GUKOL-150581 format. One record per atom (N, C-alpha, C): residue in one letter; x, y, z. Coordinates in pm, whole numbers, plus 32768, in hexadecimal, padded with zeros to 4 digits. Layout:
BEGIN
AXYZ;...
***
This chain:
BEGIN
M45DD9CF5B868;M460E9D48B7FA;M45A79DB3B7DA;N45D59E29B7BB;N457C9E96B798;N45369E79B716;R44B29E87B714;R44649E64B69F;R448B9EB7B626;E44B39F36B63B;E44D79F8AB5C9;E45579F59B586;N45AA9F0EB5CF;N462A9EE3B597;N462A9E51B56E;S45BB9E0CB57E;S45BA9D7DB564;S45BD9D5CB4D0;G45879DB3B47C;G45809D97B3ED;G45119D37B3C8;L44BF9D0DB42A;L44519CAEB415;L43CC9CF4B427;L436D9CD1B3D0;L42E89D0DB3DA;L427F9CA4B3BB;L42189C9CB40E;L41A69C43B3F5;L41399C95B3B2;L41029C60B346;L409E9CA6B2F6;L40219C50B2EA;G3FB29C7DB323;G3F339C37B315;G3EE19C77B2A6;V3EA79C24B24E;V3E579C57B1DF;V3DD29C0EB1DB;G3D649C5AB1D4;G3CE09C1DB1D2;G3CB19BF6B25D;G3C319BCFB268;G3BF89BB2B2EB;G3C419B46B337;G3C549AD1B2F9;G3C9A9A64B33D;G3D2B9A83B358;G3D6F9AC1B2F8;G3DFC9AE3B30B;G3E109B45B37C;C3DB49BA5B38A;C3DBF9C07B3F6;C3DAC9BC4B47E;R3D4D9B66B486;R3D379B21B505;R3DB09ACCB52C;F3DEC9A86B4CB;F3E639A37B4E8;F3ED79A90B513;A3EE99B01B4D0;A3F559B5DB4F3;A3F429B95B57F;A3EC49BB8B5A1;A3EA89BEDB625;A3EC29B84B690;A3E9C9B06B675;A3EB49A9AB6D5;A3F499A84B6EB;A3F989A8BB680;A40299A7AB68D;A40669AEAB6DF;R40369B63B6CA;R406D9BD4B715;R40489BCBB7A9;Q3FCF9B9DB7C5;Q3FA89B8CB851;Q3FFA9B1DB894;A401A9AB4B848;A406A9A46B87F;A40F89A71B89A;F412F9AC8B846;F41BB9AF1B854;F41C99B6DB8AC;G41709BCEB897;G417B9C4EB8DC;G41869CC0B879;E417D9D38B8AB;E417B9DADB854;E41FF9DC5B80D;E42699D80B838;E42EB9D90B7F4;E42E89D54B768;L42859D03B74A;L42799CCBB6C4;L423F9D37B668;A428E9D68B60B;A42629DD1B5AF;A41FD9D96B54C;A41879DD2B546;A411E9D9CB4F1;A40C79E0BB4B9;V40979DF7B43F;V40339E4DB402;V3FC89DF4B3C6;A3F4F9E2AB3B6;A3EE09DD9B383;A3E879E2EB329;Y3E519DEDB2C0;Y3DFE9E33B25E;Y3D879DDDB238;D3D139E1EB22D;D3C9A9DDCB1FE;D3C489E40B1AE;T3BDF9E12B16E;T3B889E6BB121;T3B009E7FB164;D3AE59E32B1CC;D3A639E33B210;D3A729E77B297;E3A329EEAB2A7;E3A419F37B322;E3A099EECB39B;A39989EA9B38B;A395D9E60B3FA;A39B89DF0B429;A39F19DA5B3CA;A3A4D9D39B3ED;A3ACA9D70B42E;A3AFB9DE2B3FE;A3B739E1FB436;A3B5F9E46B4C7;R3AE89E77B4E9;R3ACC9EA1B573;R3AC59E2AB5D2;S3AA89DB5B59B;S3A9A9D3EB5F1;S3B1F9D01B61A;V3B8B9D2BB5DC;V3C109CF5B5FC;V3C469D3AB679;T3C6F9CEBB6DA;T3CA49D24B756;T3D3B9D12B75D;G3D7D9D74B796;G3E0D9D69B7AC;G3E639D9CB73B;L3E249DC9B6CE;L3E719DFBB65B;L3E179E58B60B;R3E489ECEB5EE;R3DFA9F2EB5A0;R3DFB9F06B50D;V3D849EF9B4D3;V3D769ED2B447;V3D549F4EB3F4;Q3DA29F66B38D;Q3D8A9FD6B335;Q3D419FA7B2B8;L3CF3A002B27C;L3C9F9FDEB20A;L3CE69FF6B186;L3CCD9F9CB129;L3CFB9FAAB09F;L3C839FCCB047;G3C98A025AFE6;G3C30A043AF84;G3BAEA074AFC1;A3BB6A0C5B02B;A3B3DA0F1B071;A3ADEA13DB015;T3B15A193AFC0;T3AC1A1E0AF64;T3A85A186AEF9;R3AD5A12FAEC2;R3AA7A0D6AE57;R3A3BA076AE87;L3A4FA03CAEFC;L39F59FD3AF2C;L3995A002AF99;N399AA082AFBA;N393FA0BCB01D;N394AA075B0A4;K39C2A042B0C3;K39DFA000B143;K398B9F83B15B;Q39549F49B0EF;Q38F89ED8B0FC;Q39389E51B0DC;G39B99E4FB0BD;G39FB9DD2B09D;G3A019DB9B007;A3A4C9D51AFE2;A3A629D32AF54;A39F49CDCAF19;G39979CADAF6A;G39289C5EAF37;G39529BDAAEFB;G39C49BA6AF25;G39F49B27AEEF;G3A2C9B31AE63;V3A3D9BABAE30;V3A6C9BC0ADA7;V3B019BDFADA9;H3B4E9B88AD69;H3BDF9B95AD65;H3C0B9C1EAD33;A3BCF9C4DACC7;A3BF89CCCAC8A;A3BE29D41ACEA;N3B789D3CAD3A;N3B5F9DA8AD9A;N3BCF9DAFAE02;G3BFA9D3DAE33;G3C689D3BAE93;G3CE89D71AE57;R3D059D47ADDB;R3D809D76AD99;R3D7D9E0CAD82;L3D0D9E41AD51;L3D039ED0AD37;L3D079F21ADB9;A3CC99EEAAE22;A3CCD9F2EAEA3;A3D5C9F3AAED6;A3DAA9ECFAEC7;A3E379ED3AEF0;A3E859F38AE9E;Q3E6C9F3BAE1C;Q3EB39F99ADC6;Q3E91A02AADE9;D3E15A042AE14;D3DEEA0CAAE3B;D3E45A0FFAEAC;D3E65A0A8AF0B;D3EACA0D4AF84;D3F38A09AAF8E;L3F70A070AF1D;L3FF4A033AF1E;L4061A08EAF56;P4063A110AF37;P40CCA166AF70;P40CCA165B009;A4054A164B046;A404CA163B0D9;A407CA0DEB111;V405BA070B0CC;V40899FECB0FA;V41209FE3B0F2;L4159A00FB083;L41EBA00AB073;L4231A062B0DB;A41F5A0D4B0FA;A422FA12CB15F;A4230A0E8B1E8;A41C5A09EB206;A41BEA057B287;A42249FE8B290;C424F9FB4B21D;C42AD9F43B219;C433C9F6EB1F8;K43569FEFB1F3;K43D5A020B1BC;K444F9FF3B20C;D44429FDFB28E;D44B69FBAB2E0;D44CD9F24B2E9;A44749ED5B2AB;A447F9E43B2B5;A44DC9E0CB24A;R45299DA5B26F;R45759D59B20B;R452C9CD9B1E6;I44E79C9DB248;I44989C25B232;I44089C41B25E;V43AA9C2CB204;V431C9C3FB222;V42D99BB6B223;V42999B93B293;V424F9B16B2A0;V41BA9B38B296;A417B9B0FB229;A40EE9B2FB212;A40969AB8B239;V401D9AD6B267;V3FBB9A6FB289;V3F389A93B245;A3EFE9A34B1FD;A3E829A4DB1B4;A3E3299CDB1A7;C3DB199DBB18F;C3D599969B174;C3D279972B0E5;L3D3E990AB097;L3D14990AB00B;L3C8398DBAFFE;G3C459901AF8F;G3BBC98DBAF74;G3B5F9953AF6D;G3B8499C0AFB2;G3B349A3AAFAF;G3B749AA3AF55;G3B419B1BAF5B;G3B729B84AF02;G3BEC9BCEAF34;T3BF19BECAFB7;T3C5F9C3DAFEA;T3CDF9BEBAFFC;G3CD69B79B041;G3D4D9B27B054;G3D899AFAAFCF;G3D369AC8AF74;G3D689A95AEF5;G3D8B9B00AE92;G3D489B74AE98;G3D619BDDAE36;G3DC99C41AE61;A3DC29C6CAEDF;A3E1C9CD5AF0E;A3EA79CA1AF31;T3EAF9C28AF69;T3F309BF6AF98;T3F999BEBAF29;P3F799BAEAEB4;P3FE09BA8AE4B;P400C9C32AE1C;A3FAE9C90AE13;A3FD39D17ADE6;A40339D59AE47;I401A9D47AEC9;I40719D83AF2E;I40FA9D41AF2F;L40FC9CBBAF2B;L417C9C74AF31;L41D29C8DAEB5;K41929C95AE43;K41DE9CB2ADC9;K42209D3AADD2;A41D79D9DAE07;A42109E23AE17;A42809E23AE7E;L42729DD6AEEA;L42DB9DCEAF4F;L435A9D90AF17;R434C9D27AEC6;R43C29CE9AE89;R44079D49AE2A;A43B79D99ADE3;A43F39DFEAD8A;A44439E65ADD8;E441F9E77AE57;E44699ED3AEAF;E44E39E8FAEEE;G44F89E0FAED0;G456D9DC9AF06;G45549D7DAF86;K44D59D71AFB0;K44B79D25B029;K44B59C8FB00B;V44DD9C40B06C;V44CD9BAFB065;V44489B8FB0A9;T43F59B3CB069;T436F9B25B09C;T43539A91B0B3;L430A9A78B120;L42D999F2B143;L42449A00B159;C41F499AEB116;C416299BBB121;C4124993BB156;F40DE9945B1C7;F408B98D9B1FC;F3FFE98EFB1C8;A3FC89891B17E;A3F42989EB147;A3EF19820B164;T3E739832B186;T3E1C97C0B19E;T3DC197A8B126;L3D9C972AB114;L3D3B9702B0AE;L3CB496EAB0F0;P3C459702B0AA;P3BC096F9B0E9;P3B9F966DB11A;F3B409667B177;F3B0795E8B1A0;F3AC595A4B128;A3AC59520B127;A3A8494D7B0BB;A39EF94F8B0B4;F39B1950DB129;F39219526B129;F38FB95B1B0F8;E395E9609B0E2;E393F968FB0B2;E39149691B020;G39259622AFDB;G38EF961AAF54;G3954962EAEE6;R3925960CAE6C;R397D960BADF9;R39AF9696ADD3;D395796FCADDF;D397E9782ADB3;D39F697B6AE02;R39F297A9AE86;R3A6297DAAED7;R3ADF9784AEC0;Q3ACD9703AEAD;Q3B3F96ACAE8F;Q3B7F96D6AE0B;Q3B2C96F1ADA6;Q3B61971AAD24;Q3BA697A1AD2D;N3B6B97FDAD7B;N3BAC987FAD8F;N3C38986DADCA;A3C409817AE2F;A3CC29800AE71;A3D2697C1AE11;E3CF9975FADC2;E3D54971EAD63;E3D81977EACF7;R3D2B97DCACD1;R3D539841AC6F;R3DB998A3ACAA;D3DA498C6AD2A;D3DFE9926AD6A;D3E8598E9AD8D;R3E879867ADA3;R3EFF9823ADD3;R3F7A983AAD7A;P3F749821ACF6;P3FED9837ACA5;P401598C9AC9C;I3FB39922AC9F;I3FD299B2AC9C;I401D99D9AD1A;L3FEE99A6AD8B;L403099C5AE09;L40BB9987AE0F;E40C7990DADDB;E414898C8ADDC;E41B19915AD8C;Q41869953AD1E;Q41E299A0ACCC;Q42039A28AD09;S41B39A52AD6B;S41C39AD8ADA4;S42169ADAAE23;T42369A64AE5B;T427F9A5EAED9;T42F89A03AECC;D43599A13AF23;D43CE99BCAF21;D43AA992EAF4A;T435B9920AFB3;T4330989CAFDF;T429F98A2B00A;L424F9844AFD8;L41C3983AAFFC;L41AF97BFB054;V417297D3B0C8;V41519767B125;V40BA9756B124;L408996E8B0EB;L3FFA96D0B0E0;L3FC99675B150;T3F599699B18C;T3F1D9649B1F7;T3E87963EB1DF;P3E5395CAB1B9;P3DC395BAB1AE;P3D8195CBB237;L3D139616B23B;L3CCD9628B2BA;L3C9D95A4B2F4;D3C7D9543B29D;D3C5694BFB2CF;D3CC59480B322;D3D439498B2FC;D3DB49464B349;D3DCA94B4B3C9;L3DBC9538B3BE;L3DD1958EB433;L3D6B9572B4A0;Y3CF19550B478;Y3C869535B4D7;Y3C7694A0B4F6;A3CD0944DB4C5;A3CC493BDB4DA;A3CBC939CB56F;G3C5F9347B592;G3C4A9322B61D;G3BEA937DB667;Q3BBD93E8B626;Q3B629448B665;Q3AD4943FB62E;E3AB893D5B5E4;E3A3893CCB59D;E39BF93CFB5FA;T39CA9399B672;T39589394B6CD;T39589405B733;A39BE945AB730;A39C694CAB78F;A3969953AB761;P3932958AB7BD;P38E59601B796;P3939965AB73B;L38F99697B6D9;L394396E2B674;L399F974DB6AE;P397297A1B70E;P39CF9804B746;P3A4A97C4B786;E3A349752B7CA;E3AA4970DB80A;E3B0496D4B7A3;A3ACD9698B738;A3B219660B6CE;A3B7196CDB68A;A3B319740B66F;A3B7797B0B62F;A3BE797E3B687;A3BCC97EEB708;A3C32981FB765;A3CA997C0B76A;R3C90973DB768;R3CFE96DDB76C;R3D5096E3B6EB;A3D0C96F1B679;A3D5496F9B5FA;A3DAA9776B5F5;E3D7297E7B622;E3DC09862B626;E3E379853B685;A3E23980AB6F2;A3E8F97F6B753;A3F0197A5B716;V3EE09740B6C5;V3F4896EFB684;V3F999745B624;M3F539792B5CF;M3F9997E9B570;M3FEB9852B5BA;A3FB0988BB623;A3FF698F2B670;A407198B9B6B5;A4065983FB6EA;A40D79801B72E;A414A97ECB6CD;G412A97BCB655;G419297A7B5F1;G41D49828B5C5;L4183988EB5A9;L41BA990EB57C;L420A9952B5EB;S41D69950B664;S421D9993B6D1;S42A0994AB6F3;L42A198C4B6E4;L431D987BB6FB;L4383989FB68E;L435598B0B613;L43AF98DDB5A8;L43ED9963B5CD;W439D99BDB603;W43D09A40B62B;W44369A31B69D;R441799DBB6FE;R447499C8B76D;R44F99992B73D;L44F49936B6DE;L457098FDB6A8;L45C69969B669;L458699C4B622;L45D09A27B5D5;L45FD9A9EB62A;L45B79AB9B697;L45D39B33B6E3;L46149B1BB76A;T46149A9CB799;T464A9A80B81E;T46D39A3DB813;P473A9A77B84F;P47BC9A32B84F;P47AE99ABB892;G47DE9943B84F;G47CF98BCB886;G48529870B881;Y485297FCB8C1;Y48CA97A8B8BF;Y48E39770B834;I48769753B7ED;I4880972BB760;I482C978FB713;A486C97EEB6D3;A48269860B698;A47F19841B60D;F477E987BB5F0;F47459878B568;F471E9907B549;D4777994EB504;D476299DDB4F3;D471D99FCB46E;A47019A7EB45B;A46B79AA8B3E4;A47039A8CB363;A47899A94B367;A47D79A79B2EE;A47C999E7B2C3;R47C5998CB323;R47B498FEB301;R472898E4B2CA;L46C39924B304;L463C9916B2CE;L4635994DB240;Q467199C2B22C;Q467099FFB1A7;Q46B399A2B142;N471F9965B169;N47649906B112;N47079895B0E9;M46BD985DB149;M466297F0B129;M45F0981DB0CE;L45B89892B0EA;L454698C1B09D;L456898D5B00A;V45DE990BAFEE;V46019926AF63;V463D98ACAF1D;N465B9842AF69;N469397C8AF2E;N462F9756AF26;A45BF9760AF6E;A456396F0AF77;A44DE9710AF33;G448E96A8AF1F;G440E96B8AEDC;G439B96BFAF3F;P4322969AAF13;P42AD969BAF6C;P42C59645AFE6;A427B9661B050;A4294961CB0CE;A421295FAB115;R421C959FB175;R41B09581B1D2;R41E195A5B25E;F418195C8B2B4;F419F95F7B33A;F41639597B39F;G41AC957DB40B;G41789528B475;G41A39558B4FE;F41519538B563;F41709560B5EC;F414194F2B649;A419294D4B6B0;A416C9470B713;A41B6948EB795;E417F945FB804;E41C29472B884;E41A393FDB8DF;A41F693ECB945;A41E39380B9A6;A422593AABA29;S42029366BA93;S423B9385BB16;S42559304BB62;G42A49310BBCC;G42BF929CBC20;G432D9244BBEB;E433691CDBC24;E439E916DBBFF;E438F9146BB6C;G44009143BB24;G43FB911EBA97;G43BE9188BA3D;R43C09206BA6A;R437C9271BA1E;R43B99286B994;A443B9275B985;A447B928CB904;A444A9228B89D;E444E91A8B8C1;E441E9142B864;E43899151B849;A433C9176B8B1;A42AC9185B8A1;A428A91F9B846;A42D1926AB854;A42B792DEB7FF;A42DB92C0B76E;A434D927BB75A;A43759258B6D2;A431291F8B692;A42E29197B6E1;A42809138B6AD;A41FD917DB68B;A41D291DCB6E0;A41579227B6C6;A4166927CB648;L41DC92B6B635;L41F39305B5BE;L41EC92ADB541;A42239236B54A;A422291DBB4D8;A419491AEB4B6;R413D91A6B51A;R40B3917BB503;R405691EDB4DD;S40889267B4E2;S403292DBB4D0;S3FF292E0B445;P3F6E92F8B43E;P3F2E930CB3BC;P3F689382B370;L3F9E93E3B3B9;L3FDA9458B378;L40519431B320;L409593C4B344;L41069392B2F6;L40E09314B2AA;R405E9307B28F;R40299293B244;R40519210B286;R404D9210B30A;R406B9198B35A;R40F09158B331;G415391ACB31F;G41DB917DB304;G42059185B273;E41A69193B216;E41CB9196B188;E4222920FB167;A42029282B1A2;A425192FAB186;A42DF92ECB1B9;L42F092A7B22B;L43769290B260;L43C1922AB20B;A437B91C2B1DF;A43BB9157B193;A43E99187B10A;G439C91E0B0CC;G43BD920CB045;G44049291B03D;G441092D8B0AE;G444C935DB0AB;G44E1935BB08E;R450E93BDB044;R459D93CAB023;R45E79428B081;A459A9474B0D2;A45D794CBB137;A457794D4B1AD;L45B194E1B224;L456094E3B29D;L459A954AB2FE;A454395A3B32D;A45689602B396;A451B95DDB413;V456295CAB482;V4524959EB500;V45489600B56E;G44E1962BB5B6;G44F5967FB62B;G44C89637B6A8;M45149643B714;M44F59600B791;M44ED9667B801;L447F9664B84B;L446C96BCB8BE;L445C9666B93A;A44AB9682B9A1;A44A59634BA1D;A44D2968CBA91;G44CC9652BB09;G44F9969ABB7F;G458E9684BB99;P45C396C4BC00;P465296B5BC22;P46779625BC48;D461395CFBC5D;D462F9544BC80;D464894ECBC06;L46499527BB8E;L466194DABB14;L46EC949ABB18;R46F2941BBAF4;R477293D3BAF0;R47A193C2BA61;L482593BEBA50;L485E93ACB9CB;L482E9329B98D;A481E92C2B9E0;A47EF9241B9AE;A4762924CB973;E470F92A7B9AC;E468892B9B978;E468A92FDB8F0;V46E4935DB8DF;V46F3939DB85C;V471A9335B7F4;G477C92E1B817;G47A8927AB7BB;G473B9215B79C;A46EC91EEB803;A4683918BB7EE;A461891BEB78F;A45EF923CB7A2;A45889275B74B;A45B99281B6BC;M463492B2B6AB;M466892C6B624;M46869241B5DF;D46B591DFB62B;D46CE915BB5F1;D464C911FB5BC;R45DF9130B608;R455E90FAB5DD;R4530913EB55D;L453C91C2B558;L450E920BB4E1;L456691EDB468;R45EA91E4B47D;R464391C3B40E;R46289137B3D8;S460490DBB431;S45EB9051B404;S45719046B3AB;L451990A8B3B3;L449F90A6B362;L44B390E1B2D8;G45249128B2C4;G45389170B247;G4599912EB1E8;R45B29170B17B;R46129142B117;R46A0914EB14E;P46F990F4B124;P478490FDB153;P47C8917FB12B;D479E91B8B0B8;D47DE9233B087;D479292B0B0B0;C473392A4B10D;C46E49318B137;C473D937FB17D;H473393FDB152;H477D946AB192;H47319494B20F;V47739490B283;V473194ABB302;V47709524B346;E471C9581B373;E474695F0B3C8;E46F395EAB447;M472D9612B4B8;M46E1960BB535;M470E967AB594;G46B89694B5F5;G46D996F4B65C;G469196D0B6DD;V46C796FCB74E;V468F96DEB7D1;V4680975FB820;V460D9772B85E;V45F497E5B8B5;V45CA97B1B93E;L460697E7B9A7;L45E497C1BA30;L459C9835BA75;E452A9816BAB4;E44DF9879BB00;E44B3983CBB85;P44C59884BBF4;P44A2984DBC78;P4410981FBC80;R43B59864BC3E;R43269840BC48;R430897B9BC09;C43679781BBBB;C43519701BB77;C438E968BBBC2;E43AE969FBC41;E43E69633BC93;E438F95B6BC89;G43CD9544BC6A;G438794C6BC61;G434094ACBBDD;R4346950DBB82;R42FD9502BB04;R435D9511BA8F;L433C94D6BA1E;L438F94E3B9A6;L433194F2B92F;A43499558B8DD;A42F79572B866;A43509570B7EA;L431A953EB77D;L43609537B6FD;L430E957AB691;V434F95C9B63E;V431095FEB5C5;V436895D6B550;A432A95B1B4E1;A43789582B46D;A434195BFB3ED;L439D95E0B393;L437C9604B309;L43BE959BB2B1;A436D954CB26C;A43A194E4B213;A43939516B184;F4405952DB141;F44089568B0BB;F440C94FAB050;E43BD950CAFE7;E43BA94A9AF7B;E443B94A6AF2B;N447B9519AF1B;N44F49523AEC8;N45659561AF17;W45DE9549AEE6;W4654958AAF21;W46C09593AEB7;T46EA960DAE99;T47549623AE38;T47C09679AE79;P48309640AEA1;P489B968FAEE0;P48CA96FFAE85;A49069763AEC3;A493297D8AE77;A499497B3AE08;E49F09755AE25;E4A539734ADC0;E4A1496EFAD47;A49A696A4AD5F;A49619665ACEF;A491496CCAC9E;R48D6972BACE4;R488C9792AC9E;R48E897E7AC47;S496297FCAC75;S49BC9854AC2C;S4A189808ABCE;G4A009787ABBD;G4A539738AB64;G4AE09726AB99;G4AF19738AC1F;G4B739720AC5C;G4BC4979CAC75;A4B939810AC4A;A4BDD988BAC61;A4B7D98F7AC8D;A4B97992DAD02;A4B3A9991AD38;A4B329A0BACDF;A4B9C9A2CAC99;A4B9A9AA3AC46;A4B3B9A96ABD1;D4B219A19ABA4;D4AC89A05AB34;D4A369A07AB5C;G4A1E99F1ABDB;G499C99BCAC00;G49329A1EAC25;D48CF99E2AC65;D485A9A2FAC83;D483D9A30AD18;L48A59A21AD6C;L488A9A22ADFB;L49039A55AE48;L48EA9AB3AEA1;L494B9AD9AF06;L49079AC6AF8C;I49479A82AFEC;I49059A60B069;I494F9A9DB0DE;G49159A8DB156;G49529AC4B1CE;G49559B5BB1CA;V48EC9B9AB191;V48E99C2AB17F;V48CF9C6EB204;A49149CDDB21E;A48FB9D29B298;A49179DBCB27D;G48D99E14B2CD;G48F89EA2B2C3;G48AD9EE6B254;K48DB9F5DB22F;K48919FB3B1D5;K48899F7CB147;D48E49F22B121;D48DF9EEAB09A;D48869E6FB091;G48439E4BB0FD;G47F49DD1B0FD;G47899DCEB094;Q47439E3EB07F;Q46D79E3FB01E;Q470C9E2DAF91;K47789E6DAF71;K47B19E5EAEEB;K47D89DCDAED1;D481F9D8EAF32;D484D9D06AF1E;D47DA9CA4AF15;A476D9CBFAF5D;A46FB9C64AF59;A46C09C5CAECD;K46CF9CC4AE7D;K469A9CC2ADF5;K46EA9C67AD9A;L476B9C57ADB7;L47C39C16AD57;L47A19B85AD3E;H475D9B44AD9E;H47419AB6AD8C;H46DE9A9FAD1C;R469C9B07ACEA;R463C9AF6AC7F;R46789B11ABF5;R46F89B33ABEE;R47359B4CAB6D;R47449ACBAB1E;S47309AD6AA9B;S47439A63AA43;S47D79A4DAA29;K47F999D5A9FE;K488399BAA9D4;K48A099F8A94D;F48399A2EA90A;F484A9A65A884;F484A9AFDA887;G48719B37A8F6;G487B9BC7A8FC;G48239BFFA96A;D48199C83A96F;D47D09CC7A9D8;D473B9CCCA9B7;V47009C57A9A8;V46719C4AA98C;V46359BEAA9F1;E45B09BE9A9FA;E456D9B92AA5B;E45869AFFAA3B;A45AC9AB3AAA0;A45C29A24AA8C;A453E99DDAA76;T4543996AAA32;T44CD9916AA20;T44C498B7AA95;V446E98D9AAF6;V4464988CAB71;V43DE9847AB77;H43E097C3AB92;H43659776AB9F;H4371971CAC19;R43119729AC76;R430F96D9ACF0;R439596DFAD3A;G43CD9759AD3D;G4447976DAD8A;G44C79748AD41;E44BF971BACC2;E453796F4AC79;E454F9754AC06;N45CE9779ABF2;N45F597D1AB85;N460C977CAB08;L45B09782AAAA;L45B8972EAA32;L4622975CA9D0;D465E97D1A9E9;D46CE97FCA995;D474C97AAA9B1;I474D9762AA1F;I47BF970DAA43;I47A49681AA0E;P48059641A9CB;P47F095BBA994;P47C09559A9FE;T476C94FCA9D3;T472F949CAA2F;T4798944DAA7C;Y48049424AA3A;Y486793D1AA7F;Y48A9941EAAF1;Q48B394A3AAE4;Q48EB94F2AB50;Q48879504ABC1;R4807951EAB9C;R47A19530AC02;R478A94B2AC53;R4794943DAC0F;R477893BDAC51;R47F59376AC83;H486A93B9AC74;H48EA9381ACA3;H490692F9AC61;I48ED92F0ABDF;I49049275AB96;I49939276AB5F;R49DE920DAB7D;R4A689203AB4B;R4A6691C9AABE;L4A9F9210AA61;L4AA291E3A9D6;L4B1F9192A9B9;D4B0F9126A96B;D4B8390DAA93F;D4BC99126A8D0;R4C4C912CA8D8;R4C999178A874;R4CEF9118A821;
***
């Protein structure tokens, strides 16, 4: 699919976010539309495979945000018109950032909030600092977390300790490369699902539906090859530290699963993998899935999953009538940006809805939780 017509854009913010975005683009290819922003010129030059543009160059003298949240936010505000112009053709923006520093934690919420005001649907992958980085960076990340959560449709948090799990004894460059490869594999598979016609399609409209209906999420990736690869990949995904070793699957109210395999994939393998993942979750978990086949993946099967903490169907959000509500889904064409804004309308008029952790608090609890009342 032509990148200009895909409606999808990958956005890297800050040093770590730019490296992850560049790795994803290298894994997928240049057809993956991506932009990247940082405040540190030296760090920007070190990123390969993706041109990184500077934010707040005059304000910060191209020296970075110095770990100060306010510097990152002000730098983003200085160059917000240019960022919005770069994202103008996107309907869904997938941002990647690392929390704990000044640029990722300060600039990312400012950019995403402005994108949502423009009618974009946003998904943000953010990492939390290593435990050994100390209390200050941990506190910075915890402070930035709720601000970021309020600024995006769906926030996917990944502690770096989980992303690097199993790499503790590897040389640091090797461990970093493997961690970037895991994140890149997951992001590039998401792109393949959305842009490649498949036998079981998972298109941008379905992703948009999930993002505006679900709450915070966890991300996981696993792969296997050879005999029993479907069951092995599903088992590896269930054990993944990225999904809290199964806790995110067990407690999630919605699950999006992408499967990448070669032309030798059998229908029984699709069923085996999905049966395993469904068995780990809640009986009422809303599940969406897609399958992509590529010749280069002969003999191999990869799974990517987004496990969402919350799920509120459109009819529940709107109190049973779409005309009353705050969501229109399956948007396509030139009206897509306008319709994407509507999911934030309150039930009390054309004002901002009260949204917390992905739930619209303007809707009565019994409707949001699907509780049947005795009459």
